[in-house]
C-alpha positions as CSV (number, residue, x, y, z in Angstrom):
1,X,0.0,0.0,0.0
2,X,1.1,3.6,-0.7
3,X,0.9,4.7,2.9
4,X,3.3,1.9,4.1
5,X,6.2,3.9,2.7
6,X,5.4,7.1,4.8
7,X,8.2,8.2,7.2
8,X,7.7,11.2,9.5
9,X,11.0,12.8,10.7
10,X,10.6,15.0,13.8
11,X,10.4,15.1,17.6
12,X,7.5,14.2,19.8
13,X,7.6,17.6,21.5
14,X,7.6,19.6,18.3
15,X,4.3,21.4,17.5
16,X,5.3,21.4,13.8
17,X,5.7,17.6,13.9
18,X,2.5,17.2,15.9
19,X,0.4,19.0,13.3
20,X,1.6,16.5,10.7
21,X,1.0,13.5,13.0
22,X,-2.5,14.7,13.5
23,X,-3.1,14.9,9.8
24,X,-1.8,11.4,9.3
25,X,-4.2,10.2,12.0
26,X,-7.0,12.1,10.4
27,X,-6.4,10.3,7.1
28,X,-5.9,6.9,8.7
29,X,-2.4,6.6,7.2
30,X,0.1,4.3,8.8
31,X,3.7,5.7,9.0
32,X,7.0,5.2,10.7
33,X,8.2,7.9,13.1
34,X,12.0,8.7,12.8
35,X,13.2,10.7,15.7
36,X,15.2,13.7,14.6
37,X,16.7,15.6,17.7
38,X,19.2,18.4,17.2
39,X,22.2,16.1,16.6
40,X,20.4,14.2,13.9
41,X,19.3,17.4,12.2
42,X,22.9,18.4,11.9
43,X,23.9,15.2,10.2
44,X,24.7,15.0,6.5
45,X,22.0,12.3,6.1
46,X,19.3,14.6,7.5
47,X,20.6,17.7,5.7
48,X,20.3,15.7,2.4
49,X,16.5,15.5,3.2
50,X,16.2,19.2,4.2
51,X,19.2,21.4,3.8
52,X,17.7,23.9,6.2
53,X,18.0,21.3,9.0
54,X,14.4,21.8,10.1
55,X,11.6,19.4,11.2
56,X,9.3,17.9,10.2
57,X,10.3,16.1,7.0
58,X,7.9,13.7,5.3
59,X,9.0,10.9,3.0
60,X,6.2,9.3,1.0
61,X,7.7,6.8,-1.4
62,X,10.0,8.7,-3.7
63,X,8.8,12.1,-2.4
64,X,10.7,14.0,0.3
65,X,8.8,17.1,1.6
66,X,9.7,19.6,4.3
67,X,7.6,22.4,6.0
68,X,4.7,21.3,8.1
69,X,2.1,23.5,6.4
70,X,3.2,22.3,2.9
71,X,3.0,18.7,4.2
72,X,-0.6,19.3,5.4
73,X,-1.6,20.6,2.0
74,X,0.1,17.7,0.3
75,X,-1.5,15.1,2.5
76,X,-5.0,16.6,2.1
77,X,-4.7,16.8,-1.7
78,X,-3.0,13.5,-2.1
79,X,-5.0,11.3,0.2
80,X,-8.4,13.2,0.5
81,X,-8.7,15.2,-2.7
82,X,-12.5,15.7,-2.4
83,X,-12.7,16.1,1.3
84,X,-13.4,19.4,3.1
85,X,-10.0,19.4,4.8
86,X,-8.7,21.7,2.1
87,X,-11.7,23.2,0.3
88,X,-11.8,23.8,-3.4
89,X,-14.1,26.7,-3.3
90,X,-12.1,29.9,-3.8
91,X,-13.2,31.9,-0.7
92,X,-13.0,28.9,1.6
93,X,-9.6,28.0,0.2
94,X,-8.4,31.5,0.7
95,X,-9.6,31.4,4.3
96,X,-7.6,28.3,5.0
97,X,-4.6,29.8,3.4
98,X,-4.9,32.9,5.6
99,X,-4.7,30.7,8.7
100,X,-1.8,28.7,7.3
101,X,0.0,32.0,7.0
102,X,-0.9,33.0,10.5
103,X,0.4,29.6,11.7
104,X,3.7,30.3,10.0
105,X,3.7,33.9,11.2
106,X,2.0,35.0,14.5
107,X,1.6,31.5,15.9
108,X,5.2,30.7,15.3
109,X,6.6,34.1,16.5
110,X,4.3,34.3,19.4
111,X,3.3,31.2,21.4
112,X,5.7,28.8,19.6
113,X,8.8,31.0,20.2
114,X,7.7,31.7,23.8
115,X,7.5,27.9,24.4
116,X,10.8,27.3,22.8
117,X,12.4,30.0,25.0
118,X,10.9,28.6,28.2
119,X,11.4,24.9,27.6
120,X,14.5,24.7,25.4
121,X,16.4,27.9,26.1
122,X,15.9,29.2,22.6
123,X,17.8,32.5,22.2
124,X,15.1,35.0,21.5
125,X,13.2,37.9,23.1
126,X,10.5,36.5,25.5
127,X,8.8,39.9,25.8
128,X,8.4,40.2,22.1
129,X,7.1,36.7,21.8
130,X,4.5,37.4,24.6
131,X,3.4,40.6,22.8
132,X,2.8,38.8,19.6
133,X,1.0,35.9,21.4
134,X,-1.3,38.4,23.1
135,X,-2.2,40.1,19.9
136,X,-2.7,36.8,18.1
137,X,-4.9,35.4,20.9
138,X,-7.0,38.5,21.1
139,X,-7.6,38.3,17.4
140,X,-8.4,34.6,17.5
141,X,-10.8,35.0,20.4
142,X,-12.7,37.7,18.6
143,X,-12.7,35.7,15.4
144,X,-14.1,32.6,17.2
145,X,-16.8,34.5,19.0
146,X,-19.4,33.4,16.4
147,X,-17.5,30.5,14.7
148,X,-16.9,26.9,15.6
149,X,-13.7,26.5,13.7
150,X,-11.1,28.8,12.2
151,X,-11.8,28.7,8.5
152,X,-15.1,27.0,8.0
153,X,-18.0,25.5,9.9
154,X,-16.1,22.2,10.1
155,X,-12.5,21.3,10.9
156,X,-9.9,22.1,8.2
157,X,-6.1,21.9,8.0
158,X,-6.2,25.5,9.3
159,X,-7.3,24.2,12.7
160,X,-4.7,21.4,12.5
161,X,-1.9,24.0,11.7
162,X,-2.8,26.4,14.5
163,X,-3.8,24.0,17.3
164,X,-0.5,22.6,18.7
165,X,1.3,25.8,19.7
166,X,-1.8,27.7,20.8
167,X,-2.8,24.8,23.0
168,X,0.7,24.7,24.5
169,X,1.1,28.4,24.9
170,X,1.0,28.1,28.7
171,X,4.3,26.2,28.5
172,X,5.8,29.5,27.3
173,X,4.2,31.5,30.0
174,X,1.3,32.7,27.8
175,X,-2.0,32.3,29.7
176,X,-5.1,31.1,27.9
177,X,-7.6,32.1,30.7
178,X,-8.4,35.5,29.1
179,X,-9.5,33.9,25.9
180,X,-12.6,31.8,26.4
181,X,-13.5,31.4,22.8
182,X,-9.9,30.1,22.0
183,X,-10.2,27.6,24.9
184,X,-13.6,26.4,23.6
185,X,-12.1,26.0,20.1
186,X,-9.2,24.0,21.5
187,X,-11.7,21.7,23.4
188,X,-13.6,21.1,20.1
189,X,-10.4,20.1,18.4
190,X,-9.4,17.8,21.3
191,X,-12.8,16.1,21.1
192,X,-12.2,14.9,17.5
193,X,-11.8,11.1,17.3
194,X,-8.4,11.5,15.6
195,X,-6.9,13.7,18.2
196,X,-3.7,12.8,20.0
197,X,-1.9,15.1,22.5
198,X,1.7,16.2,22.5
199,X,3.5,14.3,25.2
200,X,4.2,16.1,28.5
201,X,7.5,17.9,28.5
202,X,10.3,16.0,30.3
203,X,13.6,18.0,30.5
204,X,15.7,15.0,29.7
205,X,13.9,14.6,26.4
206,X,14.7,18.1,25.2
């Protein structure tokens, strides 16, 4: 079967890896997980897969693909081409794309960077990350005031792309209590039958 050849390179604590793992679960695709901690990502073998040395990387047969959002798009189009995960209708497709951009922008530079600073000692400005996170979460909370999911009235890859780092914002010192609509959205994602959580942080695993 085609999905037997899928390999996901990443780490269990990476939100970028987690969003791809969720999509693989959603689609019911079996895969092999290849752990790629920092020392592996610096190796010639890994850099041959992704010269930027970043995770995740997906191998699907002869295809090697980096960037978590690009992987979500690929998986949705390749394995569920007529599903609502990545809508065909122009306005809905644009709405999903907007949230993929937010996932790569404000989500990354806000809650994701704050978490990386707090858990892994990432060299960045925590005050800046917290400001970006607060602006993002305020925007998301307003957006979700009359919506069930981010880009449509059902789950799309937009929700998959944004969930992991928003849910784990408290690990970076970013509180979610002021954002009830965000917390309700997170609970709706977590209630999906394909959901699996990111493992709890253990310092020795960093």
